[in-house]
C-alpha positions as CSV (number, residue, x, y, z in Angstrom):
1,M,17.7,-4.1,24.2
2,S,18.2,-2.4,20.8
3,V,20.1,-4.1,18.2
4,H,21.1,-3.6,14.4
5,R,19.6,-5.8,12.0
6,W,20.3,-5.9,8.2
7,I,18.0,-6.6,5.4
8,A,19.1,-6.4,1.8
9,A,17.0,-4.1,-0.6
10,G,17.6,-4.0,-4.2
11,G,21.3,-4.7,-3.6
12,I,21.5,-2.1,-0.8
13,A,21.9,-2.9,3.0
14,L,19.8,-1.1,5.2
15,A,20.2,-0.8,8.9
16,V,16.9,-1.1,10.8
17,I,17.0,-0.8,14.5
18,A,14.3,-2.4,16.6
19,P,14.0,-3.8,20.1
20,V,14.4,-7.6,20.3
21,A,15.4,-10.3,22.7
22,S,18.6,-12.3,22.1
23,L,17.8,-15.5,20.1
24,P,20.1,-18.3,20.7
25,G,20.8,-20.2,17.5
26,S,18.9,-17.6,15.3
27,T,21.3,-16.3,12.8
28,A,21.2,-14.9,9.4
29,A,23.5,-18.1,8.4
30,T,21.0,-20.5,9.5
31,A,17.5,-18.7,9.0
32,Q,15.3,-19.5,6.1
33,T,15.1,-16.5,3.7
34,V,12.0,-15.0,2.7
35,R,12.0,-12.6,-0.1
36,I,9.5,-9.6,-0.3
37,A,8.7,-7.5,-3.3
38,T,7.3,-4.2,-2.5
39,S,8.1,-0.4,-2.9
40,R,9.7,2.0,-0.5
41,G,6.3,3.6,0.7
42,V,6.1,5.1,4.0
43,N,3.3,2.9,5.0
44,F,5.1,-0.3,4.2
45,V,7.0,-0.2,7.6
46,S,5.5,-3.5,8.5
47,L,7.6,-5.2,5.8
48,W,10.8,-3.1,5.5
49,G,11.0,-3.4,9.3
50,M,10.1,-6.9,10.1
51,G,13.5,-8.1,10.2
52,P,13.9,-8.5,14.0
53,F,10.5,-9.9,14.3
54,A,11.2,-12.5,11.5
55,E,14.4,-13.5,13.3
56,K,12.4,-14.5,16.3
57,Q,10.6,-16.9,13.9
58,G,13.9,-18.3,12.6
59,L,13.2,-16.3,9.3
60,R,15.5,-13.9,7.4
61,I,13.8,-11.0,5.3
62,E,15.2,-10.2,1.9
63,M,13.7,-6.9,0.6
64,I,13.2,-6.6,-3.3
65,D,12.6,-2.8,-4.4
66,A,9.8,-3.1,-6.8
67,V,7.9,0.1,-7.6
68,T,4.6,-0.8,-9.1
69,N,2.0,-3.5,-8.4
70,A,2.6,-5.0,-11.8
71,D,6.3,-5.5,-10.9
72,Q,5.3,-6.9,-7.6
73,Q,3.1,-9.4,-9.0
74,R,5.5,-10.5,-11.6
75,S,8.2,-11.0,-9.2
76,I,6.2,-13.8,-7.2
77,Q,4.8,-15.3,-10.5
78,V,8.2,-15.9,-11.9
79,G,9.7,-17.0,-8.5
80,G,11.6,-14.1,-7.8
81,A,9.9,-13.5,-4.5
82,E,7.8,-15.4,-2.0
83,V,5.7,-12.5,-0.9
84,A,4.5,-9.3,-2.5
85,S,2.3,-6.2,-1.9
86,L,-0.5,-5.8,-4.4
87,G,-3.4,-3.5,-4.9
88,Y,-7.0,-3.8,-4.6
89,Q,-7.4,-4.0,-8.3
90,S,-4.8,-6.7,-8.6
91,P,-7.3,-9.7,-8.1
92,A,-9.2,-8.8,-11.1
93,V,-6.0,-8.3,-13.2
94,M,-4.8,-11.7,-12.1
95,A,-8.2,-13.3,-12.9
96,E,-8.1,-11.9,-16.3
97,Q,-4.6,-13.2,-16.9
98,G,-5.4,-16.5,-15.5
99,V,-2.9,-16.4,-12.7
100,A,-3.0,-19.6,-10.8
101,G,-1.9,-20.4,-7.2
102,L,-0.9,-17.1,-5.9
103,K,-3.3,-16.0,-3.0
104,I,-3.8,-12.8,-1.0
105,I,-3.1,-13.7,2.6
106,A,-3.4,-10.3,4.5
107,G,-4.0,-6.6,4.2
108,L,-1.5,-3.8,4.6
109,Y,-2.9,-0.4,5.0
110,L,-5.9,2.1,4.2
111,G,-5.6,5.5,2.9
112,G,-2.1,6.7,1.9
113,Q,-3.2,8.4,-1.4
114,N,-5.2,11.4,-1.8
115,L,-6.0,14.9,-3.6
116,I,-4.0,18.0,-2.4
117,M,-4.7,21.5,-3.9
118,R,-2.6,24.5,-4.3
119,K,-3.0,27.1,-1.6
120,G,-5.2,30.1,-3.2
121,V,-7.2,27.7,-5.1
122,E,-10.4,27.1,-3.0
123,L,-12.2,23.8,-3.1
124,R,-15.1,23.9,-0.7
125,A,-17.1,21.2,-2.2
126,W,-16.7,18.3,-4.9
127,K,-18.6,20.3,-7.4
128,D,-15.8,22.9,-7.4
129,L,-13.6,20.4,-9.1
130,E,-15.2,21.4,-12.3
131,G,-13.0,23.6,-14.3
132,K,-10.0,22.9,-12.3
133,K,-6.7,21.5,-13.6
134,I,-5.9,18.2,-11.6
135,G,-2.9,16.2,-12.4
136,R,-3.3,12.5,-12.0
137,A,-1.3,9.4,-13.0
138,P,-3.2,7.2,-15.4
139,G,-3.5,3.5,-14.2
140,T,-2.8,4.2,-10.6
141,Y,-5.2,3.2,-8.1
142,A,-5.1,6.6,-6.7
143,Q,-6.7,8.2,-9.9
144,V,-9.3,5.2,-9.9
145,L,-10.4,6.5,-6.5
146,F,-10.3,10.0,-7.2
147,I,-12.8,9.6,-10.3
148,L,-15.1,7.1,-8.4
149,A,-15.3,9.5,-5.7
150,A,-16.0,12.4,-7.9
151,Q,-18.8,10.6,-9.7
152,V,-20.3,9.3,-6.4
153,N,-20.4,13.0,-5.2
154,N,-22.1,14.3,-8.6
155,V,-19.3,15.8,-10.3
156,D,-19.4,16.1,-13.9
157,V,-15.9,14.4,-14.6
158,S,-15.8,15.6,-18.2
159,K,-15.9,19.1,-16.9
160,I,-12.5,18.6,-14.8
161,N,-9.3,19.3,-16.7
162,L,-7.5,16.1,-16.0
163,V,-3.9,16.3,-16.8
164,N,-1.7,13.2,-17.4
165,I,1.3,13.1,-15.1
166,T,3.9,10.4,-13.9
167,A,3.9,9.0,-10.6
168,V,7.4,10.2,-9.7
169,G,6.1,13.2,-8.0
170,T,9.1,15.8,-8.2
171,A,8.2,17.6,-11.5
172,E,4.3,17.1,-10.6
173,L,4.8,19.0,-7.2
174,Q,7.0,21.7,-8.9
175,A,3.9,22.1,-11.6
176,L,1.5,22.4,-8.6
177,K,3.7,25.0,-6.8
178,N,4.1,27.1,-10.0
179,G,0.6,27.1,-10.9
180,D,0.5,24.8,-13.8
181,L,-1.8,22.5,-11.8
182,D,-4.5,23.4,-9.4
183,G,-4.4,20.0,-7.7
184,L,-2.6,16.8,-7.7
185,V,-3.9,13.2,-7.0
186,L,-0.8,11.0,-5.9
187,F,0.4,9.1,-3.0
188,S,2.3,9.6,0.1
189,P,4.9,10.9,0.7
190,T,4.6,13.0,-2.5
191,V,1.4,14.6,-1.5
192,D,2.5,15.2,2.2
193,R,5.7,17.0,0.9
194,G,3.5,19.5,-0.8
195,V,1.5,20.2,2.3
196,V,4.5,20.3,4.6
197,D,6.5,22.7,2.4
198,G,3.4,25.0,2.6
199,Y,2.1,25.5,-1.1
200,A,-0.5,22.6,-0.9
201,Y,-3.4,21.5,1.5
202,Y,-5.8,18.6,1.9
203,P,-9.2,20.0,1.0
204,P,-11.7,19.0,3.9
205,C,-14.6,18.5,1.6
206,C,-12.9,16.1,-0.8
207,D,-11.1,12.9,0.7
208,I,-11.1,10.4,-2.2
209,S,-11.1,7.5,0.4
210,S,-14.3,8.9,1.9
211,T,-16.9,7.0,-0.4
212,R,-19.0,4.3,1.4
213,K,-18.7,1.8,-1.5
214,F,-14.9,1.9,-2.1
215,G,-13.2,3.7,1.0
216,G,-9.7,4.0,1.3
217,R,-8.6,0.4,0.7
218,N,-5.1,0.4,-0.7
219,Q,-2.7,-2.6,-0.4
220,V,-2.8,-6.0,0.4
221,L,-0.2,-9.0,0.9
222,A,0.1,-12.0,-1.4
223,A,2.1,-15.2,-1.5
224,S,3.3,-17.3,-4.3
225,A,2.0,-20.8,-4.8
226,S,5.2,-22.4,-3.8
227,F,5.5,-20.5,-0.5
228,L,2.0,-21.4,0.4
229,R,2.8,-25.0,0.2
230,D,4.8,-24.7,3.3
231,R,2.2,-24.0,5.7
232,A,4.5,-24.1,8.9
233,V,6.8,-21.4,7.4
234,M,3.9,-19.2,6.2
235,L,2.5,-19.3,9.7
236,R,5.9,-18.2,11.3
237,F,6.1,-15.4,8.3
238,L,2.5,-14.1,9.2
239,K,3.3,-14.1,12.8
240,A,6.4,-11.9,12.4
241,Y,4.4,-9.7,10.2
242,V,1.4,-9.2,12.6
243,D,4.0,-8.7,15.5
244,A,5.8,-6.1,13.4
245,Q,2.5,-4.3,12.4
246,Q,1.4,-4.1,15.9
247,F,4.8,-3.1,17.2
248,Y,5.2,-0.1,14.9
249,M,1.6,1.0,15.6
250,G,2.2,1.2,19.1
251,D,5.5,3.1,18.6
252,K,5.1,5.7,16.0
253,N,8.4,7.3,16.9
254,R,10.3,4.0,16.1
255,A,8.1,3.6,12.9
256,M,9.4,7.0,11.7
257,E,13.0,6.1,12.4
258,V,12.7,2.9,10.4
259,I,10.7,4.9,7.6
260,G,13.2,7.5,7.5
261,Q,15.9,4.9,6.9
262,Y,14.4,3.1,4.0
263,T,12.8,6.1,2.3
264,G,15.3,8.9,2.9
265,V,12.0,11.3,3.7
266,S,12.2,13.9,6.4
267,R,10.7,13.2,9.7
268,E,8.2,16.1,9.2
269,V,6.9,14.6,5.9
270,I,6.6,11.2,7.5
271,A,4.6,12.5,10.4
272,E,2.2,14.2,8.0
273,A,1.9,11.1,5.9
274,L,0.9,8.9,8.9
275,K,-2.0,11.2,9.6
276,H,-3.7,10.0,6.4
277,A,-3.2,6.2,6.6
278,T,-4.2,3.4,8.8
279,W,-2.2,0.1,9.0
280,D,-4.3,-2.9,9.3
281,Y,-3.7,-6.7,8.4
282,R,-7.3,-7.5,7.7
283,V,-8.6,-7.1,4.0
284,D,-11.9,-6.0,2.6
285,I,-13.1,-8.5,0.0
286,P,-16.4,-6.6,-0.9
287,T,-14.3,-3.6,-1.9
288,A,-12.0,-5.7,-4.1
289,V,-15.1,-7.2,-5.8
290,A,-16.7,-3.6,-6.3
291,V,-13.5,-2.3,-7.7
292,A,-13.1,-5.4,-10.2
293,K,-16.7,-4.4,-11.6
294,E,-15.0,-1.0,-12.5
295,G,-12.2,-2.6,-14.5
296,P,-13.5,-2.3,-18.0
297,N,-14.4,1.4,-17.2
298,F,-10.7,2.2,-16.1
299,G,-8.9,-0.1,-18.4
300,F,-7.1,-2.4,-15.8
301,T,-9.3,-5.4,-17.3
302,K,-11.2,-5.8,-20.4
303,T,-14.1,-7.4,-18.7
304,D,-15.8,-7.6,-15.5
305,M,-13.7,-10.1,-13.4
306,S,-15.6,-9.6,-10.1
307,A,-17.1,-13.1,-10.0
308,K,-13.4,-14.5,-9.5
309,V,-12.1,-12.2,-7.2
310,E,-12.7,-13.9,-4.0
311,D,-10.9,-17.0,-5.2
312,Y,-7.6,-15.1,-4.8
313,F,-8.1,-14.6,-0.9
314,D,-6.9,-17.3,1.5
315,L,-7.2,-15.9,5.0
316,S,-6.9,-19.3,6.7
317,Y,-3.3,-18.7,7.6
318,L,-3.9,-15.2,9.2
319,S,-7.0,-16.7,10.9
320,E,-4.7,-19.2,12.6
321,V,-2.1,-16.6,13.6
322,T,-4.4,-14.2,14.9
323,G,-6.9,-16.4,16.5
324,R,-9.7,-14.4,14.8
325,P,-12.3,-16.1,12.4
326,R,-12.4,-15.3,8.9
327,A,-15.5,-13.2,9.2
328,E,-13.5,-10.7,11.4
329,L,-10.6,-10.5,8.8
330,D,-12.3,-10.5,5.3
331,R,-14.0,-7.0,5.6
332,I,-13.3,-3.6,7.2
333,A,-16.3,-1.4,8.2
334,Q,-16.6,2.1,7.0
């Protein structure tokens, strides 16, 4: 049957509807709370919508609205959350900062960030980027992937007119629509809104997630040192997470309902966004290592921390929950 479950998010209660069975003795009053720090992204539905699945495991989910990877990392480091979403550059950042105890326990999704172009501006090949005015938010993983993809495809990046923008999206979309920008590199649902509204398009030639070396890896799930020590609860949490992801992958209509509740994004924009991302609980350690080598070039680390990246992954919990060996969980084939 369908029932309402409530999750707290930045002080705001959100109703999340999902089909669950009645659970004798499993109530918000008696369940153990797990706090998750993450953003209200379209592709985070497995976290924002996992309340009913967590309840089956005797857990209560409390969502903490944290916009950036840095905010999310800080939240679990200082004890503000037990679990947080992070980016593929985060292990290198944590290694340089000397962060101890925290481990990446699962993946979240691939894709969900890309280049869009203003209609009327033709982009038939990567080289056509030269001379174009492209907005990108410095420090974001989207702009890292964009530059790496351009370089792999023999673009002289110095010939691209790169314009610094914020990651908010509203003013940036207006600049694209007005002709102040030829293209924009950002995340869903911002880029998808431009496409749905009719003044932008995804150039078929130039998917920033298409390079063999870096792909479109995007977000992972990390746990605090204190949470990791309670293995039984960790396993119950991951069981709920995997169940939630599998459920929403199998029922995109229900997924769009839940996404609309916590994002406020229209169904049309959500539908477009879901075309450009893949939810996956696996991680890709080789990609995290490759990204770490680029840290000094992009400024998210001062030195190459790639040798320490793998130490931040612990997939033993995920392996136990899914019944899959680590070798099937630590990389994703292109």
